[in-house]
MIMI-162351 format. One line per field, with one value per residue (C-alpha): residue number from 1; x, y, z. Coordinates in nm, 4 decimals. Each point is the difference from the previous one (the first is absolute). Example, Ala and Ser with C-alpha at 12.3 -4.5 7.8 and 13.67 -1.06 7.14 Angstrom:
<atoms>
n 1|2 .
xx 1.2300|0.1370 .
yy -0.4500|0.3440 .
zz 0.7800|-0.0660 .
</atoms>
This chain:
<atoms>
n 1|2|3|4|5|6|7|8|9|10|11|12|13|14|15|16|17|18|19|20|21|22|23|24|25|26|27|28|29|30|31|32|33|34|35|36|37|38|39|40|41|42|43|44|45|46|47|48|49|50|51|52|53|54|55|56|57|58|59|60|61|62|63|64|65|66|67|68|69|70|71|72|73|74|75|76|77|78|79|80|81|82|83|84|85|86|87|88|89|90|91|92|93|94|95|96|97|98|99|100|101|102|103|104|105|106|107|108|109|110|111|112|113|114|115|116|117|118|119|120|121|122|123|124|125|126|127|128|129|130|131|132|133|134|135|136|137|138|139|140|141|142|143|144|145|146|147|148|149|150|151|152|153|154|155|156|157|158|159|160|161|162|163|164|165|166|167|168|169|170|171|172|173|174|175|176|177|178|179|180|181|182|183|184|185|186|187|188|189|190|191|192|193|194|195|196|197|198|199|200|201|202|203|204|205|206|207|208|209|210|211|212|213|214|215|216|217|218|219|220|221|222|223|224|225|226|227|228|229|230|231|232|233|234|235|236|237|238|239|240|241|242|243|244|245|246|247|248|249|250|251|252|253|254|255|256|257|258|259|260|261|262|263|264|265|266|267|268|269|270|271|272|273|274|275|276|277|278|279|280|281|282|283|284|285|286|287|288|289|290|291|292|293|294|295|296|297|298|299|300|301|302|303|304|305|306|307|308|309|310|311|312|313|314|315|316|317|318|319|320|321|322|323|324|325|326|327|328|329|330|331|332|333|334|335|336|337|338|339|340|341|342|343|344|345|346|347|348|349|350|351|352|353|354|355|356|357|358|359|360|361|362|363|364|365|366|367|368|369|370|371|372|373|374|375|376|377|378|379|380|381|382|383|384|385|386|387|388|389|390|391|392|393|394|395|396|397|398|399|400|401|402|403|404|405|406|407|408|409|410|411|412|413|414|415|416|417|418|419|420|421|422|423|424|425|426|427|428|429|430|431|432|433|434|435|436|437|438|439|440|441|442|443 .
xx 3.4963|0.3277|0.3156|0.2546|0.3467|0.2959|0.3296|0.3088|0.3377|0.3457|0.0842|-0.1165|-0.0143|-0.2446|-0.2162|-0.0117|-0.0872|-0.2732|-0.1451|-0.0160|-0.1630|-0.2576|-0.0717|-0.0777|-0.2378|-0.1979|0.1476|0.0679|0.3630|0.2195|0.3678|0.2405|0.3714|-0.0228|-0.2517|-0.0133|-0.1199|-0.2791|-0.1028|-0.0140|-0.2379|-0.2169|-0.3571|-0.2465|-0.2158|0.2290|-0.2112|0.2655|0.3071|0.3662|0.2658|0.3404|0.3485|0.1415|0.3621|0.0311|0.2181|-0.1521|-0.3337|-0.0290|-0.3116|-0.0509|0.0188|-0.2423|-0.2373|0.0137|-0.0703|-0.2853|-0.1669|0.0144|-0.1885|-0.2376|0.0252|-0.2276|0.2053|0.1521|0.3778|0.1742|0.3731|0.2496|0.2815|0.3274|0.0593|0.1789|-0.2850|-0.2744|0.0112|-0.0116|-0.2967|-0.1897|0.0532|-0.1188|-0.3245|-0.0575|0.0465|-0.2623|0.1479|-0.2591|0.2325|0.3580|0.1394|0.3445|0.2108|-0.0005|-0.3791|-0.2217|-0.2545|-0.2778|0.1063|0.0138|-0.3407|-0.1678|0.1310|-0.0931|-0.3553|-0.0602|0.1362|-0.2138|-0.3130|0.0720|0.0651|-0.3299|-0.1933|0.1793|-0.0715|-0.3637|-0.0508|0.1664|-0.2233|-0.3137|0.1075|0.0831|-0.3346|-0.1877|0.1963|-0.0643|-0.3717|-0.0252|0.1932|-0.1975|-0.3318|0.1070|0.0779|-0.2751|-0.3021|-0.3316|-0.2201|-0.1728|0.0555|0.1576|0.2631|0.0753|0.0543|0.2125|0.2271|0.0560|0.0817|0.2448|0.1876|0.0169|0.1200|0.2414|0.2296|-0.0058|0.2384|-0.2757|-0.1264|-0.3412|-0.2707|-0.2366|-0.3461|-0.2083|-0.1894|0.1475|0.0609|-0.0434|0.3518|0.2073|0.3293|-0.0610|-0.0421|0.3180|0.1876|-0.1254|0.1101|0.3465|0.0160|-0.1093|0.2263|0.3707|0.0831|-0.1286|0.3435|0.0565|-0.1478|-0.3702|-0.0319|-0.3383|-0.0712|-0.3360|0.0121|-0.2782|0.1923|0.3106|0.0028|0.0628|0.3207|0.1499|-0.1230|0.3026|0.2473|-0.2148|-0.0185|0.3475|0.2111|0.2514|0.3655|0.1242|-0.0777|-0.2348|-0.2468|-0.0474|-0.0173|0.1502|0.2554|0.1834|-0.0764|-0.3412|-0.1064|-0.3430|-0.2765|0.0740|0.3635|-0.0752|-0.2365|0.2705|-0.0340|-0.3407|-0.3387|-0.1167|-0.3672|-0.1460|-0.3403|-0.2431|0.2135|-0.2560|0.1306|0.3542|0.0946|0.0175|0.3654|0.0940|-0.2092|0.2340|0.3050|-0.1562|-0.0825|0.3658|0.1081|-0.2414|0.1371|0.3730|0.0287|0.2174|-0.0431|0.1887|-0.0074|-0.0758|0.3252|0.1846|0.1169|0.0655|-0.2705|-0.0701|-0.1324|-0.3033|-0.1839|-0.3359|-0.3629|-0.2588|-0.3387|-0.2471|-0.3418|-0.2805|-0.3665|-0.0939|0.0622|0.3429|-0.1093|-0.2922|0.2529|0.2168|-0.2922|-0.0689|0.3623|0.0901|0.2184|0.2363|-0.1546|0.3358|0.0823|-0.3450|0.0605|0.3455|-0.1357|-0.3074|0.1627|-0.2236|-0.2931|-0.1492|-0.3400|-0.0751|-0.3717|-0.1479|-0.1202|-0.3652|0.0465|0.1298|-0.2181|0.0476|0.3600|-0.1049|-0.0480|0.3417|0.1756|-0.1716|0.0960|0.3568|0.0156|-0.1635|0.2612|0.2875|-0.1179|-0.0562|0.3506|0.1557|-0.1919|0.0268|-0.3772|-0.2511|-0.2157|-0.3606|-0.1526|-0.2221|-0.3760|-0.2451|-0.1295|0.3528|0.0715|-0.3284|0.0961|0.3408|-0.1522|-0.2515|0.2485|0.1396|0.3595|0.1098|0.3357|0.0234|0.2297|0.1723|-0.3353|-0.0863|0.3323|-0.0724|-0.3426|0.1569|0.2570|-0.2691|-0.1954|0.2996|0.0403|-0.3690|-0.0664|-0.2641|-0.3482|-0.2555|-0.2551|-0.3665|-0.0680|0.2618|-0.1790|0.0210|0.1357|-0.3441|-0.1846|-0.1854|0.0936|-0.3111|0.1045|0.3487|-0.1422|-0.2185|0.3011|0.2007|-0.2873|-0.0413|0.3717|-0.0037|-0.2915|0.1653|0.3272|-0.1640|-0.2147|0.3057|0.2046|-0.2711|-0.1088|-0.3580|-0.0347|-0.2601|0.0371|0.3762|-0.0517|-0.2576|0.2430|0.2898|-0.1947|-0.2080|-0.3261|-0.3516|-0.1411|-0.2764|0.2424|0.2355|-0.2818|-0.0982|0.3569|0.0463|-0.3166|0.0945|0.3417|-0.1296|0.1879|-0.1032|0.1535|0.0350|0.2494|0.2539|-0.0430|0.3276|0.0609 .
yy -1.5618|0.0147|0.0669|0.1573|-0.1515|0.1080|-0.1252|-0.0190|-0.0876|0.1534|-0.0671|0.2883|-0.2211|-0.2398|0.2873|0.1630|-0.3233|-0.0990|0.3523|-0.0039|-0.3448|0.0806|0.3490|-0.1353|-0.2499|0.2731|-0.0219|0.3027|-0.0496|0.1552|-0.0968|0.0098|-0.0727|-0.0701|-0.1990|0.2641|0.2630|-0.2320|-0.0667|0.3716|0.0677|-0.3086|0.1256|-0.1663|-0.2527|0.0286|-0.1085|-0.2067|-0.2246|0.0401|-0.1489|-0.0152|-0.1310|-0.2183|0.1178|0.3782|0.2412|0.1006|-0.1712|-0.3267|-0.1274|-0.2509|0.2754|0.2065|-0.2986|-0.0163|0.3733|-0.0104|-0.2974|0.1825|0.2907|-0.2039|-0.3817|-0.0250|0.2252|-0.2175|0.0265|-0.1757|-0.0654|0.0245|-0.2507|-0.1109|-0.3723|-0.0447|0.1643|-0.2460|-0.2088|0.3244|0.1229|-0.3262|0.0441|0.3621|-0.1218|-0.2082|0.3250|0.1812|0.1047|-0.0329|-0.1335|0.0113|0.0454|-0.1249|0.2387|0.0290|-0.0180|0.0749|0.2814|-0.2584|-0.1835|0.3282|0.1162|-0.3308|0.0036|0.3665|-0.0458|-0.2945|0.2023|0.3027|-0.2147|-0.1266|0.3543|0.1209|-0.2664|0.0866|0.3717|-0.0617|-0.2174|0.2628|0.2684|-0.2059|-0.0733|0.3667|0.1133|-0.2505|0.1079|0.3675|-0.0629|-0.1834|0.2676|0.2811|-0.1719|0.0035|0.3741|0.1405|-0.1669|-0.0271|-0.2340|0.2681|0.0176|0.3435|-0.1315|-0.3012|0.2391|0.2300|-0.2863|-0.1013|0.3584|0.0372|-0.3180|0.1089|0.3530|-0.1040|-0.1598|0.2964|0.2995|0.2620|0.2715|-0.0734|0.2365|-0.1394|0.1564|-0.0571|0.1582|0.0695|-0.3194|-0.2312|-0.1466|0.1924|-0.0429|-0.3744|-0.0228|0.2016|-0.2291|-0.3083|0.1485|0.0345|-0.3309|-0.2132|0.1698|-0.0131|0.2831|-0.1894|-0.0224|0.3759|0.2832|0.0827|0.3644|0.1587|0.3724|0.1683|0.3211|0.1597|-0.0457|0.2014|0.3818|0.1692|0.1709|-0.3366|-0.1987|0.0407|-0.0999|-0.3006|-0.1198|0.0917|0.0218|0.2735|0.0735|0.1469|0.3718|-0.0062|0.2127|0.1226|-0.3018|-0.2425|-0.1607|-0.2805|-0.1801|-0.1651|-0.2619|0.0746|-0.2502|-0.0221|-0.0858|-0.2340|-0.1969|-0.0516|-0.3499|-0.0452|0.1703|0.3441|0.0178|0.3512|0.0036|0.2893|0.1095|0.2680|0.1915|0.0348|0.3666|0.1090|0.1030|-0.3514|-0.1535|0.1608|-0.1478|-0.3435|0.0031|0.0694|-0.2954|-0.2258|0.1213|0.0023|-0.2531|0.2505|0.2373|0.2663|0.0440|0.3477|0.1944|-0.2364|0.0420|-0.3656|-0.2186|-0.3408|-0.2832|-0.1823|-0.3080|-0.0369|-0.0760|0.2625|-0.1105|0.2746|0.0082|0.2509|0.0364|0.2586|-0.0397|0.1512|0.1167|0.1860|0.1550|0.0961|0.1631|0.1990|0.1200|-0.1853|-0.2681|-0.0164|-0.1878|-0.1266|-0.1476|-0.1590|-0.1842|-0.1093|-0.1412|-0.1636|-0.2535|-0.2595|0.0636|-0.2202|0.0809|-0.1187|-0.0616|0.1514|-0.2496|0.0805|-0.1324|-0.3370|-0.0802|-0.3736|0.0489|0.1565|-0.3221|-0.1365|0.3323|0.0511|-0.3429|0.0623|0.3336|-0.1514|-0.2746|0.2379|0.2448|-0.2808|-0.1337|0.3465|0.0903|-0.3395|-0.0517|-0.2511|0.0880|-0.1172|-0.1227|0.2525|-0.0459|0.0172|0.3377|0.1391|-0.1119|0.1462|0.3358|-0.0201|-0.0889|0.2840|0.2729|0.2223|0.0079|0.3515|-0.0813|-0.3246|-0.2823|0.2220|0.0690|-0.3719|-0.0825|0.2648|-0.1493|-0.3453|0.1331|0.1755|-0.3247|-0.1853|0.2744|-0.0230|0.3581|-0.0680|0.0964|-0.2843|0.0458|0.0228|-0.2897|-0.2326|-0.3318|-0.1575|-0.3553|-0.1317|0.1638|-0.2182|-0.0183|0.2021|0.2767|0.0045|0.0266|0.2903|0.1805|-0.0516|0.1217|0.3149|0.0731|-0.0413|0.2429|0.2569|-0.0233|0.0441|0.2915|0.1664|-0.0414|0.1515|0.2676|-0.1232|-0.0249|-0.2795|-0.0579|-0.0560|-0.2344|-0.2066|-0.0343|-0.1032|-0.2523|-0.1146|0.0251|0.0830|0.3143|-0.1816|-0.2503|0.2841|0.1965|-0.3052|-0.0543|0.3682|-0.0070|-0.3271|0.1353|0.3421|0.1889|0.3146|0.1801|0.3230|-0.1691|-0.0212|0.3228|0.1831|0.3487 .
zz -1.5342|0.1899|-0.2033|0.2388|0.0311|0.2117|-0.1442|0.2230|-0.1539|0.0383|-0.3669|-0.2193|-0.3106|0.1703|0.1276|-0.3435|-0.1800|0.2464|-0.0002|-0.3798|-0.0178|0.2626|-0.1309|-0.3458|0.1623|0.1768|0.3512|0.2226|0.1005|0.2705|0.0041|0.2935|0.0252|0.3738|0.2031|0.2743|-0.2487|-0.1136|0.3577|0.0812|-0.2900|0.0452|0.0620|0.2310|-0.1881|-0.3037|-0.3003|-0.1692|0.0195|0.0961|-0.2277|0.1736|-0.0586|0.2793|0.0247|0.0327|0.1987|0.3320|0.0528|-0.1916|-0.1721|0.2810|0.2601|-0.2076|-0.0019|0.3792|0.0329|-0.2538|0.1683|0.3327|-0.1607|-0.2170|0.0013|-0.3054|-0.2296|-0.2787|-0.0396|-0.2893|0.0311|-0.2865|0.0551|-0.1499|-0.0591|0.3316|0.1933|-0.0998|0.3219|0.1971|-0.2032|0.0574|0.3730|-0.0339|-0.1553|0.3107|0.1933|-0.2047|-0.3346|-0.2762|-0.2717|-0.1276|-0.3506|-0.0896|-0.2077|-0.2922|-0.0371|-0.2983|-0.0077|-0.0393|0.3173|0.1936|-0.1252|0.0822|0.3572|0.0492|-0.1253|0.2328|0.2914|-0.0912|-0.0203|0.3504|0.1235|-0.1477|0.1926|0.3254|-0.0353|-0.0970|0.3096|0.2171|-0.1443|0.0657|0.3587|0.0561|-0.1394|0.2160|0.3066|-0.0742|-0.0516|0.3315|0.1865|-0.1621|0.0814|0.3651|-0.0105|-0.2212|0.1541|-0.1766|-0.1993|-0.2067|-0.3740|0.0344|0.2424|-0.2188|-0.2906|0.2138|0.1114|-0.3627|-0.0935|0.2890|-0.0962|-0.3643|0.0778|0.2762|-0.2573|-0.2406|0.0214|-0.0221|0.2321|0.1497|0.1235|0.2632|0.0229|0.3086|0.2854|0.3413|0.1931|-0.3004|0.0270|-0.2557|0.1874|0.0334|-0.3778|-0.0532|0.2370|-0.1867|-0.3342|0.1525|0.1878|-0.2967|-0.2531|-0.0891|0.2452|0.3040|0.1643|-0.0344|0.2113|0.0061|0.1048|0.0750|0.0208|0.0600|-0.2010|0.2054|0.3244|-0.0989|0.0455|-0.3350|0.1135|0.0984|-0.2983|-0.2260|0.2711|0.0919|-0.3595|-0.1307|0.3147|0.0752|0.0612|0.3261|0.0187|-0.3007|0.1983|0.3547|0.2282|-0.2537|0.2262|-0.1735|-0.3245|-0.0309|-0.2545|-0.1488|-0.0644|-0.3733|0.0563|0.2882|-0.2251|-0.2653|-0.1431|0.1618|0.0126|0.1121|0.0980|-0.0042|0.1674|-0.0557|-0.2951|-0.0835|0.3048|-0.1385|-0.0470|-0.3643|0.0350|0.1077|-0.2767|-0.2541|0.1717|0.0355|-0.3720|-0.0746|0.2145|-0.1893|-0.3331|0.0775|0.2863|0.1841|0.2941|0.1885|0.3758|0.1290|0.0190|-0.2362|-0.3610|-0.0741|-0.1538|0.1501|-0.2165|0.1377|-0.1182|0.1664|-0.0630|0.0900|0.1294|0.0809|0.1610|-0.0207|0.0789|-0.2678|-0.3741|-0.0747|-0.3449|0.1596|0.2393|-0.2996|-0.1796|0.3153|0.0038|0.3192|-0.1589|-0.2963|-0.2893|-0.1313|0.3409|0.0246|-0.3263|0.1158|0.3254|-0.1479|-0.2317|0.1632|0.2340|0.2686|0.1450|0.3520|0.0493|0.3165|0.2585|-0.0681|-0.3559|0.1201|0.2973|-0.0483|0.1226|0.3313|0.2065|-0.1029|0.0619|0.3344|0.1297|-0.1143|0.1829|0.3096|0.0290|-0.0779|0.2688|0.2516|-0.0582|0.0258|0.3154|0.1661|0.0175|-0.1278|-0.2975|0.0328|-0.3288|-0.1753|0.0328|-0.2874|0.1151|0.0198|-0.3541|-0.1221|0.1492|-0.1625|-0.3360|0.0120|0.0969|-0.2779|0.1374|-0.0940|0.1599|-0.1981|0.1139|0.2554|0.1687|-0.0012|0.1678|0.2627|0.0721|0.0382|0.2464|0.2029|0.0046|0.1453|0.2605|0.0904|-0.1075|-0.2643|0.1185|-0.0298|-0.2747|0.0814|-0.2349|0.1518|0.0656|0.3416|0.0396|0.0961|-0.2910|-0.2474|-0.3666|-0.0875|0.2408|-0.1457|-0.3529|0.1078|0.1489|-0.3165|-0.2189|0.2096|-0.0256|-0.3783|-0.0280|0.2267|-0.1924|-0.3407|0.1207|0.1522|-0.3177|-0.2177|0.2529|0.0041|-0.3812|-0.0159|-0.3752|0.0359|0.2976|-0.1904|-0.2917|0.2247|0.2074|-0.2989|0.1962|-0.1215|0.1590|0.1912|0.1585|0.0917|0.1707|0.2046|0.1170|0.0872|0.2123|0.1691|0.1025|0.1051|-0.2710|-0.1850|-0.2960|0.2001|0.2358|-0.2808|-0.1948|-0.0560|0.1394 .
</atoms>
């Protein structure tokens, strides 16, 4: 329930009386002697009502109304008027004021008007929230593609966590899209208009890591020419994404932990602390607690970073998303390269669905780009345009068998379980397609 009220009046006695009445009735009250001060502290999507006198030094109540409506036309503003200001107040209501109260007014009259205005404000903010959520869901669906249950769950988790001021650890294999998830957490949260700074911890030489993360003053070390802002400071107000966090040197882990605890940092070569307000999103392939137990990562930092964890499923665990992703990458590559993208054939899709994708989404995007460039080698089971349906079915069946046998390194029992085939039917199909178990035995 909304209960916030900003009161603007240059008379201290009026402010004190209204604050007392409203406070006893359970309202959260802020009082201002000047309209400009109220305007400067007015938050975006203020969950309440403004109560303002009309005649004040500096900015008048009518001018405040104009400024407020420019910022938020749906924010209720109630005017407090003297007897001679009533015609002016009526005109102000035509210009968007919610109501006016003629002085002197009773507490009951004030409370009734405020409660009506707050009810209206609650409906406005609820509708805005619903529209924002629907817009975010639509935009996120277009960025995190997939129809699988795991991707639907992941999108819900991203939207939930994006709005929360907590550090997030993203777990996923190489190429699974960890930076994309981090970017979505930033873009759909309250820090979206602030910097998003990404740093791959594995790509920075250890002797340069501290300067890269914390920055340095001129002359802090040999070669430090001029002042340099580090990634932590540059991300102030926004989000710092640290990929492959398990590669961060232990010495820097201690200093990062201190920044998380104190929200302050010092550049190399400086004695003055700098306050920073940022969200840390990290990504890793191994389990950080396993790394901590092995002595390669600080356990206290692991707990600080892993307030919330998101797991990205590898592509092989969401094969139903492959056709959609592949078509997306095909069209994106064709547009970027200025070429036409031929539609995928059934045999192509069967090969894509049967592959294990150790490089995950990144590997799939690479295959799509090679396809657009004409660099993909044709498969032996690719059907010809003049082939019959029966021939196409045979080619697809052979490809499915080859893929399963390859995945399981010739383990017939595992293949039978995956393809849900009786042994006799499987033997017949192997013979018909000229396949033997020995062709797929691992080294």
